[in-house]
Phi, psi and omega in degrees: 000129181273128178228143179302139186300329182266009181251137182294141181303331178295324176297323180290329177286327174297319183292331180302331184290346180294342178294339176301332183292345175292335179248340167241080188297150176308133180094358179291160170246133191225157163258121182255117192239146179076026175292155193276135169239067175199189198258021171279101182296336177298308178297326173301317179296323178294321177296314184294321175299314179299314179296324175293325183292313177303314184291316179294338182245017175065034177263120189269126174269103184288324179211156176228141181218142171260174173299335183282333187234015175284117188291157177301318181238114180223121177282111181246125180302148186295341181278359182262137172269134177272121185244121182260138181306143175276179176150215179229024186247022175278112180144204187254010177275334182233078196288341179297314181287326178296320181291325178295319175302309183300321177297318179297313185295324178283321187278347183232065191293336185258359178265153168284134178235128182242122179261114178294162194311124181235152163264136181254133177206118171241132173287327182248121181304321181299323181288323176300314184289328176294318177292320181296322175297324178295310185292321180292344176282343179273144183264356185216057178255134176237121189239119175261132180235154195265356178204161192295327177300305177305317188291314184304316181280319184295323181296333176276312180295313181269059191296333180266000181257159176266117184249130182232152173263126186210145171291169185293149180296341180295344176295343174299332181287354182297138346267149174257125180276137178302147177276347184202172171277139178302131175254346179233164185280297196235125172255121170259103183261092190243144175297150172230026185243200184289352179261008178292152185235167176293332176297318179298315179303325179287327177293323181295320180299331177304325178073020177270149178076178175264140186256141185205156167215171180309312183303313183278348174295324184261132184279180190296316179298320176294319178296316180297322181293317178300314175300317178301312177302316173300317182298316179298325180293335182277350178273127179279153178075014179284125184286341179292143181282072190296332176295318178294322179296315180292325177305311179293316186288329174293329172302315180296322179290318176298317178299323175300318179296319177299316177299320179293314181292335176298330186285355183238150179280323185228147175237131161256132183211142166252012174257130178305317181277348164296318177295308183295319180295321173304316176297318180296331175268000182058041186255134181301133180210151178243127185256130168259155180283163170261186190291334183237023169087005182301314185288319180292320178297323177295313182300312185293327182283318191233321198249009186291337180274002180272117191300325186281358184241142172219159184251135172277119185280143173297145179282000000 
């Protein structure tokens, strides 16, 4: 990828997102679907990047729905583009979100449907083929993927769809200014879920730095608040403007992550958005892979030219 020599690579990645305007032109009206209402700060950064992209490019969000409150039957006007949240949950590891995507593609055959940048991963080829058949039956699906591995397979599987290679939506947030001068040396921002690796465990055994993940970044009151907002969204006829409340509260949650990262000089992370947030803040960071290569594929596709970032190679 060619970038002007006097421009920071992160600025170049932000400009790469402008290709999305070919399918969601400036001035469009959209339904924004599957935005996150949970405590994964990486997905919240993606959402904030998407919302910033819409605002910066004059794209009007007519309605917003999460997986919690998307109705079984919803009449969407034909002049609306349906835009689905990006991230890393396209595949068979996270079936709740995948089922919503497939439902929308099946239920709205005459709308343009745009999937913002995703990493695609299926454990079972049969599931990938089943999903591809659903998508290929639609005549106006545009799928943005975040790495060359996802792109290579998706371009073959989704033969009737338009498939594009794009960085993550969080890059729209560049630059994020630190909230303070670092007072500590090392933050180990490590996964604690099914995508954790043995390489990460060897780093953990070294016992250096302070350990954190998205779940432990937020305290009990904050986690309870997130859950309560989610529960309120699932109830129909609730008079409170829960989407607006979540918008403000998720701003607070992202700001908390920025403040915590600001307190450290260096970040080690196995979270893709631990890496991306560090890059958005221009903070030195070391990226470990996850269980299926998402992190290394992303790094090799987009962030390898960033001087403050490096990838730990598998032994």
